[in-house]
C-alpha positions as CSV (number, residue, x, y, z in Angstrom):
1,M,-33.4,-20.2,5.2
2,S,-30.9,-18.4,7.2
3,D,-29.8,-19.5,10.4
4,K,-31.5,-17.0,11.8
5,N,-34.5,-18.0,10.5
6,S,-33.8,-21.6,11.5
7,F,-34.0,-21.0,15.3
8,A,-36.8,-18.4,15.1
9,K,-38.5,-21.9,14.0
10,R,-37.5,-23.2,16.8
11,K,-39.4,-19.9,19.4
12,P,-41.6,-21.8,21.6
13,G,-45.1,-20.4,22.3
14,M,-47.0,-20.1,19.1
15,G,-49.8,-21.6,19.8
16,Q,-49.1,-23.3,23.0
17,A,-47.0,-24.0,25.3
18,A,-44.6,-26.1,25.4
19,P,-45.4,-30.3,26.7
20,G,-43.8,-30.7,30.0
21,T,-43.7,-27.6,31.1
22,T,-46.0,-27.6,34.0
23,R,-44.3,-30.2,35.2
24,R,-40.8,-28.5,35.3
25,I,-42.3,-26.2,37.1
26,F,-43.1,-28.5,39.5
27,G,-40.2,-29.8,39.6
28,Y,-38.1,-26.6,40.4
29,I,-40.6,-25.8,43.2
30,F,-40.5,-29.4,44.9
31,Q,-36.4,-28.5,45.3
32,Y,-38.9,-27.2,49.0
33,K,-40.4,-30.3,50.0
34,W,-41.0,-29.9,53.5
35,R,-42.2,-25.9,52.3
36,V,-44.5,-26.9,50.1
37,I,-46.1,-29.6,52.5
38,A,-46.1,-27.3,55.0
39,I,-48.4,-24.9,52.8
40,V,-50.5,-27.5,51.6
41,A,-51.1,-29.1,55.1
42,C,-51.6,-25.4,55.9
43,I,-54.7,-25.1,52.3
44,L,-56.4,-28.1,53.6
45,I,-56.7,-26.5,57.3
46,G,-58.5,-23.4,55.9
47,A,-60.7,-25.4,53.5
48,A,-61.8,-27.6,56.4
49,A,-62.6,-24.2,58.6
50,Q,-64.2,-22.7,55.9
51,A,-66.8,-25.8,54.9
52,G,-66.7,-26.7,58.8
53,S,-67.9,-23.4,59.9
54,A,-70.7,-23.8,56.5
55,L,-71.8,-26.9,58.4
56,F,-71.6,-25.3,62.1
57,L,-74.8,-23.1,60.2
58,Q,-77.2,-26.1,60.8
59,S,-76.6,-26.8,64.0
60,L,-76.4,-23.1,64.7
61,I,-80.0,-22.8,63.5
62,D,-81.4,-26.0,64.0
63,S,-80.2,-26.7,67.2
64,Y,-79.6,-23.8,69.0
65,I,-81.6,-20.8,67.5
66,L,-84.9,-22.2,65.8
67,P,-85.7,-23.9,69.7
68,M,-85.1,-20.2,71.5
69,V,-87.8,-19.1,69.0
70,G,-90.6,-17.8,71.2
71,A,-88.8,-19.6,75.3
72,T,-89.9,-17.2,78.0
73,D,-86.4,-18.0,79.9
74,P,-84.0,-19.0,77.2
75,D,-80.8,-20.6,78.2
76,W,-77.7,-18.8,76.2
77,S,-74.6,-21.0,77.5
78,P,-75.3,-23.5,74.8
79,L,-75.9,-20.8,72.3
80,L,-72.8,-18.3,72.7
81,H,-70.8,-22.4,73.5
82,V,-71.4,-23.2,69.6
83,I,-70.7,-19.5,68.6
84,T,-66.8,-20.1,71.1
85,L,-65.8,-23.3,68.9
86,M,-67.4,-21.7,65.6
87,G,-65.1,-18.3,66.7
88,C,-62.0,-20.7,67.0
89,L,-62.4,-22.8,63.4
90,Y,-62.7,-18.4,61.7
91,V,-59.5,-18.0,63.6
92,A,-57.7,-21.3,62.8
93,G,-58.4,-20.7,59.0
94,I,-56.7,-17.1,59.7
95,V,-53.7,-18.7,60.7
96,A,-53.9,-21.6,58.7
97,S,-53.9,-19.1,55.0
98,W,-51.9,-16.3,56.8
99,L,-49.0,-18.9,56.8
100,W,-49.7,-20.3,53.8
101,Q,-49.0,-17.2,51.9
102,W,-46.0,-16.0,54.3
103,L,-44.3,-19.6,53.7
104,I,-45.0,-19.3,49.5
105,V,-42.8,-16.3,49.8
106,T,-39.9,-18.0,49.9
107,V,-40.6,-21.0,48.1
108,E,-41.3,-18.5,44.9
109,Q,-38.2,-16.8,45.3
110,G,-36.1,-19.4,45.6
111,T,-37.5,-21.2,43.2
112,L,-36.7,-18.3,40.7
113,K,-33.5,-17.8,41.9
114,K,-33.0,-20.9,40.9
115,I,-34.8,-20.9,37.3
116,R,-32.4,-17.6,36.8
117,D,-28.8,-18.8,38.3
118,D,-30.0,-22.2,35.9
119,M,-30.7,-20.0,33.1
120,F,-27.4,-18.2,33.5
121,A,-25.7,-21.0,33.9
122,H,-27.0,-22.9,30.5
123,Q,-26.6,-19.4,28.4
124,Q,-22.7,-19.2,29.0
125,R,-22.3,-22.7,27.6
126,L,-24.9,-22.2,24.3
127,P,-22.1,-21.1,21.3
128,I,-21.5,-17.9,19.8
129,R,-23.7,-18.9,16.9
130,Y,-26.9,-18.7,19.3
131,F,-26.2,-15.1,20.3
132,D,-25.4,-14.3,16.2
133,T,-29.0,-15.3,15.5
134,N,-31.2,-14.2,18.5
135,E,-32.1,-11.0,19.0
136,H,-30.7,-9.7,22.7
137,G,-33.1,-8.1,23.6
138,D,-35.6,-11.5,23.0
139,I,-33.0,-13.4,25.3
140,M,-33.5,-10.4,27.9
141,S,-37.2,-11.0,28.4
142,H,-36.0,-14.1,29.1
143,Y,-35.3,-12.9,33.0
144,T,-37.6,-10.5,33.1
145,N,-40.8,-10.6,31.7
146,D,-41.4,-14.2,31.0
147,T,-39.8,-14.7,34.6
148,D,-41.8,-12.4,36.5
149,T,-45.6,-14.2,34.6
150,L,-43.7,-17.2,36.6
151,R,-43.5,-15.6,40.1
152,Q,-47.0,-14.4,40.2
153,A,-47.8,-18.2,39.1
154,I,-46.3,-19.6,41.9
155,S,-46.9,-17.1,44.4
156,Q,-50.3,-16.5,43.3
157,S,-52.1,-18.5,41.2
158,F,-50.6,-22.3,41.7
159,P,-51.2,-21.8,45.5
160,Q,-54.9,-20.3,44.8
161,M,-55.9,-22.2,42.1
162,F,-55.0,-25.4,45.2
163,S,-56.7,-23.7,47.6
164,S,-60.2,-22.9,45.6
165,A,-59.8,-26.6,44.6
166,V,-59.6,-27.7,47.7
167,S,-62.6,-25.7,49.2
168,A,-64.6,-26.4,46.5
169,V,-63.9,-30.4,47.0
170,A,-64.9,-29.9,51.1
171,A,-67.9,-27.7,49.7
172,L,-69.5,-30.6,48.1
173,I,-68.5,-33.3,50.5
174,S,-70.1,-31.1,52.6
175,M,-73.7,-30.8,50.9
176,L,-73.7,-34.3,49.6
177,W,-73.5,-34.1,53.6
178,L,-76.6,-32.5,54.0
179,S,-78.7,-33.2,50.7
180,V,-77.5,-35.8,47.7
181,P,-80.5,-34.4,45.5
182,I,-79.8,-30.8,46.5
183,T,-76.3,-30.8,45.2
184,L,-76.8,-33.2,42.5
185,F,-78.8,-29.6,41.7
186,V,-75.9,-28.1,41.9
187,V,-73.7,-30.8,40.0
188,V,-75.4,-30.3,36.8
189,F,-75.4,-26.6,36.8
190,T,-71.8,-26.1,37.3
191,A,-71.4,-28.6,34.4
192,A,-72.8,-26.1,31.9
193,L,-70.7,-23.8,33.4
194,F,-67.4,-26.2,32.8
195,V,-68.5,-26.1,29.5
196,I,-69.1,-22.5,28.6
197,L,-65.6,-21.5,30.6
198,R,-63.9,-24.2,29.0
199,K,-64.3,-22.4,25.2
200,I,-62.8,-19.2,27.0
201,V,-59.8,-20.8,28.8
202,S,-59.0,-22.2,25.5
203,R,-59.1,-19.4,22.9
204,S,-58.0,-17.0,26.4
205,G,-54.5,-19.6,26.4
206,R,-53.5,-19.2,23.1
207,Y,-53.5,-15.9,22.4
208,F,-51.8,-15.2,26.2
209,V,-49.0,-17.5,24.4
210,K,-48.5,-15.1,21.2
211,Q,-48.3,-11.8,24.2
212,Q,-45.5,-13.4,26.0
213,V,-43.6,-13.5,22.1
214,A,-45.1,-10.2,20.9
215,I,-43.3,-8.3,24.3
216,G,-39.9,-10.9,23.6
217,D,-40.0,-9.1,20.1
218,V,-40.6,-5.6,20.9
219,N,-38.4,-5.9,24.0
220,A,-35.2,-7.3,20.9
221,F,-36.4,-3.7,19.0
222,V,-36.1,-1.4,21.8
223,E,-33.1,-2.4,22.7
224,E,-31.5,-2.2,18.8
225,A,-33.4,1.2,18.5
226,V,-31.2,2.5,21.9
227,N,-28.1,1.2,21.2
228,G,-28.3,2.5,17.4
229,Q,-29.5,5.9,18.6
230,K,-26.5,7.5,17.3
231,V,-27.0,6.0,13.8
232,V,-30.7,6.1,13.8
233,K,-30.3,10.0,14.1
234,V,-27.5,10.3,11.9
235,F,-29.9,8.7,8.6
236,N,-32.8,11.1,10.0
237,H,-34.5,7.0,10.4
238,E,-37.0,8.2,13.3
239,N,-40.1,7.8,11.6
240,A,-38.9,4.4,9.8
241,M,-38.4,3.2,13.1
242,Q,-41.2,4.7,14.7
243,E,-43.2,3.2,11.7
244,T,-41.5,-0.2,12.5
245,F,-42.1,-0.8,16.7
246,D,-46.2,0.6,16.1
247,R,-46.5,-2.3,13.8
248,K,-44.3,-4.9,16.7
249,N,-46.4,-2.6,19.6
250,E,-50.0,-3.2,17.9
251,E,-49.0,-7.0,17.3
252,L,-48.1,-6.9,21.3
253,F,-51.6,-4.9,21.6
254,H,-54.0,-7.1,20.0
255,A,-52.5,-10.4,21.7
256,S,-52.7,-8.6,24.7
257,A,-56.4,-6.9,23.9
258,E,-57.5,-10.6,22.9
259,A,-55.7,-12.7,25.8
260,N,-57.3,-10.2,28.4
261,T,-60.3,-9.8,26.9
262,W,-61.1,-13.8,27.1
263,G,-59.8,-13.9,30.2
264,N,-61.7,-11.0,32.4
265,V,-65.3,-11.9,31.4
266,M,-64.3,-15.6,33.2
267,M,-64.8,-13.8,37.2
268,P,-68.2,-11.5,35.8
269,I,-69.7,-14.7,33.9
270,V,-68.7,-17.4,36.7
271,G,-70.2,-14.4,39.8
272,N,-73.4,-13.9,37.5
273,M,-74.4,-17.9,37.2
274,G,-73.2,-18.4,41.1
275,Y,-75.8,-15.5,42.3
276,L,-78.2,-17.0,39.4
277,L,-77.4,-19.9,41.6
278,Y,-77.9,-19.1,44.9
279,I,-81.5,-18.1,43.4
280,L,-82.6,-21.0,41.5
281,L,-81.5,-22.8,45.2
282,A,-83.3,-21.1,46.9
283,L,-87.1,-21.3,44.9
284,V,-86.0,-25.3,44.3
285,G,-85.3,-25.5,48.3
286,G,-87.9,-23.5,49.3
287,A,-90.4,-25.5,47.2
288,M,-89.1,-28.5,49.0
289,A,-89.5,-27.3,52.5
290,L,-92.9,-26.0,52.1
291,A,-93.5,-29.5,50.2
292,G,-92.5,-31.5,52.8
293,V,-90.2,-33.5,50.5
294,G,-87.7,-35.2,52.3
295,N,-84.4,-35.2,52.5
296,F,-81.9,-37.2,52.3
297,G,-77.4,-36.9,52.4
298,L,-74.7,-39.2,54.0
299,S,-75.9,-38.2,57.3
300,G,-79.4,-39.5,56.6
301,F,-83.1,-39.1,55.4
302,G,-85.2,-36.8,57.2
303,D,-87.0,-33.5,56.3
304,L,-85.2,-30.0,54.5
305,T,-84.9,-28.1,58.0
306,L,-84.3,-24.0,57.8
307,G,-80.7,-24.8,58.3
308,T,-80.1,-27.6,56.2
309,L,-81.6,-25.4,53.3
310,I,-79.7,-21.9,54.7
311,S,-76.1,-24.7,55.1
312,L,-76.4,-25.3,51.7
313,L,-77.2,-22.0,50.3
314,T,-73.4,-20.9,51.8
315,L,-72.1,-23.9,50.6
316,S,-73.6,-23.6,47.2
317,R,-71.2,-20.2,47.3
318,S,-68.3,-21.8,48.7
319,F,-68.5,-24.2,45.9
320,I,-69.1,-22.4,43.2
321,N,-66.7,-19.2,43.9
322,P,-63.8,-21.4,44.1
323,I,-64.0,-22.5,40.3
324,G,-64.8,-18.9,40.0
325,Q,-61.2,-18.1,41.3
326,V,-59.9,-20.8,39.2
327,S,-61.3,-19.7,36.2
328,Q,-60.0,-16.0,37.0
329,Q,-56.3,-17.6,37.7
330,M,-55.7,-19.6,34.7
331,T,-55.1,-16.5,32.8
332,M,-52.2,-16.1,35.4
333,V,-50.8,-19.7,34.4
334,M,-51.4,-19.0,30.8
335,M,-49.0,-16.7,30.9
336,A,-46.9,-18.4,33.0
337,L,-47.2,-21.3,30.9
338,A,-45.8,-19.2,28.3
339,G,-42.7,-17.6,29.7
340,A,-41.6,-21.0,31.2
341,S,-42.3,-22.3,28.3
342,R,-39.9,-19.8,26.7
343,I,-37.9,-20.2,29.2
344,F,-37.2,-24.4,29.2
345,A,-36.5,-23.6,25.4
346,L,-33.3,-21.3,26.0
347,M,-32.3,-23.9,28.8
348,D,-32.8,-26.7,26.0
349,E,-30.5,-25.2,23.4
350,P,-27.7,-27.2,22.7
351,V,-24.5,-26.7,24.0
352,E,-21.0,-25.9,23.2
353,E,-20.0,-29.5,22.8
354,D,-16.3,-29.9,23.8
355,D,-14.7,-33.5,23.2
356,G,-11.3,-32.3,23.8
357,S,-9.1,-33.8,26.6
358,V,-5.9,-31.6,25.8
359,T,-5.1,-29.2,28.1
360,L,-2.7,-26.4,28.9
361,V,-0.6,-26.7,31.9
362,N,2.8,-24.9,33.0
363,V,5.9,-26.3,32.3
364,E,9.6,-26.7,33.3
365,L,12.0,-27.1,30.8
366,G,14.6,-29.7,31.5
367,A,18.5,-29.3,29.9
368,D,17.3,-31.3,26.5
369,G,14.4,-28.9,25.8
370,R,12.5,-31.5,25.8
371,T,11.7,-33.1,29.1
372,M,8.7,-31.4,30.5
373,T,7.3,-31.3,34.5
374,E,4.2,-30.0,35.4
375,V,3.7,-27.5,38.2
376,D,1.5,-25.2,39.9
377,H,3.0,-21.4,38.7
378,E,3.9,-19.8,36.1
379,T,7.6,-20.4,34.6
380,G,6.7,-18.7,30.9
381,H,6.5,-22.3,29.1
382,W,3.5,-23.5,28.5
383,A,2.8,-27.3,27.6
384,W,-0.4,-29.3,25.8
385,K,-0.9,-32.2,28.1
386,R,-2.2,-35.2,26.6
387,A,-4.6,-37.3,28.5
388,A,-4.0,-40.6,29.7
389,D,-5.5,-43.1,26.4
390,D,-4.4,-40.4,23.7
391,D,-1.1,-42.3,22.5
392,G,-0.6,-38.7,20.2
393,T,-1.3,-40.4,17.0
394,R,-5.1,-39.0,16.0
395,S,-3.3,-35.9,14.0
396,L,-0.6,-38.0,12.7
397,K,-2.8,-40.5,11.6
398,A,-5.5,-37.6,10.1
399,A,-2.7,-36.0,8.8
400,E,-1.5,-39.1,6.7
401,K,-4.8,-39.6,5.3
402,L,-4.4,-36.3,3.4
403,H,-2.7,-35.1,-0.4
404,G,-0.6,-32.7,-1.6
405,S,0.5,-29.8,0.0
406,A,-2.4,-30.6,2.7
407,R,-0.5,-33.1,3.8
408,E,2.7,-31.7,4.0
409,V,1.6,-28.8,6.0
410,A,-0.1,-31.4,8.2
411,L,3.1,-33.3,8.6
412,K,5.5,-30.6,9.0
413,A,3.5,-29.7,11.5
414,K,3.9,-33.0,13.2
415,E,7.8,-32.6,12.5
416,Q,8.5,-29.2,14.5
417,A,6.3,-30.2,17.2
418,I,8.3,-30.6,20.5
419,T,7.0,-33.5,22.2
420,S,8.4,-35.0,25.9
421,P,10.0,-38.0,25.8
422,D,7.0,-39.6,27.2
423,G,4.4,-38.4,24.2
424,C,2.6,-37.1,27.0
425,Y,2.9,-32.6,26.9
426,T,3.1,-31.1,23.5
427,L,5.2,-27.7,23.9
428,L,3.2,-25.3,23.0
429,Q,5.2,-22.9,20.3
430,G,1.8,-21.1,18.6
431,D,2.0,-23.0,15.5
432,V,-1.1,-23.0,13.7
433,R,-2.0,-25.2,10.4
434,F,-5.0,-25.7,8.1
435,T,-5.2,-28.1,6.1
436,N,-8.1,-28.1,3.4
437,V,-10.0,-26.6,5.7
438,T,-14.2,-26.2,4.3
439,F,-16.6,-24.0,6.1
440,G,-19.6,-22.5,6.0
441,Y,-22.0,-20.8,8.6
442,N,-25.0,-22.2,7.2
443,P,-23.5,-25.7,5.6
444,D,-25.1,-24.9,1.9
445,K,-23.4,-22.3,2.1
446,P,-19.2,-22.2,2.1
447,V,-17.2,-19.5,3.3
448,L,-13.7,-20.4,3.0
449,H,-13.4,-23.3,0.0
450,D,-11.0,-25.9,0.7
451,I,-8.1,-23.4,2.4
452,T,-4.6,-24.5,3.3
453,W,-2.4,-22.1,5.1
454,F,0.4,-22.4,8.2
455,A,2.2,-20.1,11.1
456,K,5.1,-20.7,11.8
457,P,5.6,-20.1,15.6
458,G,6.8,-16.4,16.4
459,Q,5.2,-15.3,13.1
460,K,2.6,-12.1,13.0
461,M,0.6,-13.4,10.0
462,A,-2.0,-10.8,8.7
463,L,-5.2,-11.7,6.9
464,V,-6.2,-8.6,4.6
465,G,-9.1,-9.3,2.2
466,A,-12.7,-7.2,1.1
467,T,-15.4,-7.4,3.7
468,G,-16.6,-11.3,3.6
469,A,-13.6,-11.9,2.1
470,G,-13.3,-14.7,5.5
471,K,-11.0,-13.0,7.7
472,T,-12.7,-13.1,10.6
473,T,-14.3,-16.4,9.7
474,V,-10.3,-18.0,10.4
475,T,-10.0,-16.4,14.0
476,N,-13.3,-17.5,14.7
477,L,-12.1,-21.1,13.8
478,I,-8.6,-21.2,15.4
479,N,-10.6,-20.2,18.6
480,R,-13.5,-22.9,18.1
481,F,-16.3,-20.7,17.9
482,Y,-17.1,-22.3,15.4
483,D,-16.5,-25.8,14.1
484,I,-15.6,-26.5,10.7
485,Q,-17.1,-28.8,8.1
486,E,-14.2,-30.1,6.8
487,G,-10.4,-30.3,6.9
488,Q,-8.5,-29.9,9.8
489,I,-7.2,-27.4,12.0
490,L,-3.8,-28.0,13.7
491,Y,-2.1,-26.1,16.4
492,D,1.3,-27.1,17.9
493,G,0.7,-30.0,15.5
494,I,-2.2,-31.6,17.9
495,D,-6.1,-31.1,16.2
496,V,-8.5,-28.4,17.9
497,K,-10.8,-30.5,18.5
498,N,-8.7,-32.7,20.8
499,I,-7.8,-29.6,22.7
500,R,-10.3,-28.6,25.3
501,K,-12.2,-24.8,24.9
502,P,-11.0,-23.2,27.6
503,D,-7.8,-24.5,27.3
504,L,-7.8,-23.5,23.6
505,R,-9.4,-19.9,24.6
506,R,-6.5,-19.4,27.6
507,S,-3.7,-19.6,24.8
508,L,-5.9,-17.3,22.3
509,G,-5.1,-13.6,23.8
510,I,-7.9,-11.5,21.1
511,V,-8.4,-7.9,21.0
512,L,-11.9,-6.6,18.6
513,Q,-13.0,-3.8,16.4
514,D,-16.0,-3.6,18.7
515,V,-14.8,-2.7,22.4
516,N,-17.1,-4.0,25.3
517,L,-16.0,-2.9,28.6
518,F,-18.6,-4.2,31.6
519,T,-20.2,-1.8,34.3
520,G,-17.1,-1.6,37.3
521,T,-13.6,0.3,37.9
522,V,-11.0,0.5,34.6
523,M,-8.7,-1.3,37.2
524,D,-11.7,-4.5,37.1
525,N,-11.6,-4.2,33.8
526,I,-8.1,-4.7,32.6
527,R,-8.5,-8.1,35.6
528,Y,-11.2,-9.4,33.4
529,G,-8.3,-10.9,30.8
530,R,-7.2,-12.8,34.1
531,L,-9.3,-12.8,37.6
532,D,-6.2,-13.8,39.4
533,A,-4.3,-10.7,38.3
534,T,-3.0,-8.4,41.0
535,D,-3.4,-4.8,40.8
536,E,0.4,-4.1,40.4
537,E,0.5,-7.0,37.2
538,C,-3.3,-5.0,35.8
539,I,-0.9,-1.3,36.2
540,A,2.5,-2.9,34.2
541,A,0.2,-4.5,31.8
542,A,-1.1,-0.6,31.0
543,K,2.3,1.0,31.3
544,L,3.2,-2.3,28.8
545,T,0.2,-1.1,26.1
546,N,0.3,2.6,26.6
547,A,-3.0,3.4,28.7
548,D,-1.4,3.5,32.1
549,G,-0.7,7.5,30.8
550,F,-5.0,8.2,29.9
551,I,-5.4,5.8,32.9
552,R,-3.6,7.9,35.6
553,M,-5.5,11.2,34.0
554,L,-9.0,10.1,34.7
555,P,-10.9,11.8,38.1
556,Q,-10.1,8.4,40.1
557,G,-7.2,6.8,38.2
558,Y,-7.7,2.9,38.0
559,Q,-11.0,3.0,41.0
560,T,-12.2,5.6,37.8
561,V,-16.1,3.6,37.9
562,L,-17.2,3.0,34.2
563,E,-20.4,2.7,32.7
564,G,-22.5,2.3,30.2
565,D,-19.5,0.5,27.8
566,G,-17.3,3.2,29.2
567,S,-19.2,5.7,27.0
568,G,-17.2,8.7,28.8
569,L,-13.8,7.1,27.1
570,S,-12.5,7.9,23.3
571,Q,-12.3,4.8,21.0
572,G,-8.9,4.8,21.4
573,Q,-9.3,5.3,25.3
574,R,-11.5,2.3,25.2
575,Q,-9.3,0.4,22.9
576,L,-6.6,0.4,25.3
577,I,-8.5,-1.0,27.7
578,S,-8.9,-4.0,26.1
579,I,-5.6,-4.4,24.7
580,A,-4.1,-4.0,28.2
581,R,-6.9,-6.3,29.8
582,A,-5.4,-8.7,26.9
583,A,-1.9,-8.1,28.0
584,V,-2.5,-9.2,31.6
585,A,-4.2,-12.3,29.9
586,D,-0.5,-13.2,28.8
587,S,-1.4,-15.6,26.7
588,P,1.1,-17.3,23.8
589,A,-0.8,-16.7,21.5
590,L,-3.0,-13.8,20.1
591,I,-5.2,-12.5,18.2
592,L,-5.8,-8.7,16.5
593,D,-9.4,-8.3,14.3
594,E,-10.1,-4.8,13.1
595,A,-8.3,-3.4,16.7
596,T,-8.0,0.1,15.1
597,S,-9.9,-0.4,12.3
598,S,-12.1,3.0,14.3
599,I,-9.8,5.4,15.1
600,D,-7.9,8.0,14.4
601,T,-4.4,7.9,13.0
602,R,-3.0,9.5,16.0
603,T,-4.7,7.7,18.0
604,E,-3.6,4.6,15.6
605,E,0.3,5.9,16.4
606,V,-0.4,4.9,20.2
607,V,-2.5,2.2,20.1
608,Q,-0.3,0.6,17.4
609,A,2.5,1.1,19.8
610,G,1.1,-0.3,22.8
611,M,0.1,-3.5,20.4
612,D,3.7,-4.0,19.0
613,N,4.9,-4.1,22.6
614,L,2.1,-6.8,23.3
615,M,2.8,-8.7,20.1
616,K,6.4,-9.0,20.8
617,G,7.2,-12.9,21.1
618,R,3.5,-15.0,20.4
619,T,2.5,-16.0,17.1
620,V,0.0,-13.1,16.2
621,F,-3.0,-12.9,13.2
622,V,-3.8,-9.5,12.7
623,I,-7.0,-8.9,10.3
624,A,-7.0,-5.4,8.9
625,H,-8.1,-3.0,6.4
626,R,-5.1,-0.7,7.3
627,L,-2.7,-2.0,4.7
628,S,-0.1,0.5,6.7
629,T,-0.7,-1.5,9.6
630,V,-0.1,-4.7,8.4
631,R,3.6,-3.8,6.4
632,N,5.8,-5.2,9.5
633,S,3.6,-8.7,9.3
634,D,6.3,-11.6,8.4
635,V,3.3,-12.9,6.0
636,I,1.2,-11.7,4.8
637,M,-2.2,-13.3,3.6
638,V,-5.0,-12.4,0.7
639,L,-8.6,-13.2,1.0
640,D,-10.8,-13.7,-2.0
641,H,-14.0,-15.4,-1.1
642,G,-12.9,-17.8,0.7
643,N,-10.0,-18.3,-0.8
644,I,-6.3,-17.6,-0.4
645,I,-5.4,-15.8,-3.7
646,E,-1.8,-14.7,-2.4
647,R,0.7,-15.2,0.2
648,G,3.9,-13.7,1.3
649,S,5.7,-10.7,3.2
650,H,4.8,-7.0,2.3
651,D,7.6,-7.0,-0.4
652,E,7.1,-9.7,-2.2
653,L,3.8,-9.2,-2.4
654,I,4.4,-5.9,-4.0
655,A,6.7,-7.3,-6.1
656,L,4.8,-9.3,-7.7
657,K,1.9,-6.9,-8.8
658,G,-1.0,-9.1,-7.7
659,E,-4.4,-8.1,-5.4
660,Y,-2.5,-7.0,-3.1
661,Y,-0.4,-4.5,-4.5
662,Q,-3.9,-2.9,-6.5
663,L,-5.3,-3.0,-3.0
664,Y,-2.0,-1.2,-1.0
665,T,-1.8,1.0,-4.5
666,G,-5.2,1.7,-4.3
667,A,-6.4,0.9,-6.6
668,V,-8.7,-1.8,-6.1
669,E,-10.7,-0.6,-2.7
670,L,-11.1,-3.0,-0.5
671,E,-14.8,-2.9,0.0
């Protein structure tokens, strides 16, 4: 099973929301504790006003209206007084309702902001493996569709459900106050309604979860289709893409249709059952009143009066309608829980592990070339700084356990390292060594097999071989995008696992074949290599890498805004900007991963000249398909199926007339 499939198996929500999702949502909401308390208080006031107004009806009819019927000179002032009180009660309910709906907006937006902040912050800490094994469109769906469903639940469903529940409880208590027998009749009727609603909610919930997963799948496919539109058209793949999209869209349609069908029938069922209850209650109550059946409630014993019956009818609606509203909001809650499950699943993904303690610092060298003083400004000298409890012997002890050439290579690294007399600092020279390294993206399928090699400081090391030989894998391991299963990678005699990843990557500039430019000015994209670089430093980097000439010919020069990954630039121009970005980073070592493979030969000469300027004085790892670009390398390694089969300079390998000779002369194709 592939890594991608294993990640897919961990996707949440094919049947139900993940346990604990609701608790985690409310954990975010209750960061606004005082506002939530104010919202709850306003909802309680609104519910009390609604129930109180229904109770007022009994008193209004029995104590004020009926006594005035047939009176020759009725006194209207008591009636007007009680109507005024009812009006005040309604106004209090309206104000409370308006206030909580106003407050919930800030809680909703603040909660979503915090969730998005936490999600993006966590995403920044995820390993490269996660992005290699998950569709980017599906990841984007977490920030759009999933958060939008959560927004609707926080702003509408959760407060509405609480308000409805409080209103139902208030109505129930009010009915018990007026008549226990009638209340029991309503409760039995409602229990039967709950049985029906539970089955509907259970069915719709499953489909709402599937709907959110299907939306992410469709978004991922559309994102891939948009990015690969040129390829789609070149190969006349429109019909096949359409068929695939139709299939995925059909799955989304089916899940959405089922979810919304079951979700939308709840309110009509509740509404019609409410009308049925109203009719039955009117018949039963009317029969009891005409028959003179006694009535009792929490307020005491007495007859079932007209005012009491009207109040009970009103309260029955106040009791049954909130149940319908809760049922209706359950559809949104199901969608929100499904979306939140996916959000929290991303936030629960294991972050990139980093147990390193060695950091990268600027130092000034003493006259003996070994004494090092740490400074807070650039000096041209970098050093690895060990933690206080690190005596620098961990890598040496590991090296002594090796055998054969691997042991010799590892011990040589320790011998070549320049360490300060106190053992705290080791000068960064760019000495990189692999000893008995075995690695596979899937541990059951190794890509590199027990390889041992070394690159001396300042050397230009070229990695060549057919696609899939393991060239890019080597560079992924140097900067710890992935960690090896066996062996040791030494950087200036220090195991890279002991170096903090940010510091390790700070020491390694990288220029990739696939250039990523960001929306912003050309200057911003160059400065991406080092955010504190000045404009003058960015321009100097562009001049060093031969990018300054074409940049000044752009409409606004360095202030030209790039959009769509620099779509208005040629591939060569985009590559020159990425090289300038690496130049302004000024890293002590450099990785060039197929940096010129996708540009024409003439442009390659310009780009190559820029890279030559950048490579001076650095340890450089070059991955290339065009062997003409690696002729001047100090060392060339030929990889084949994860094994090093040849190593030497260009002339040495040509004289050997082995695999490299075959590749260089065209007798064997790299592919």
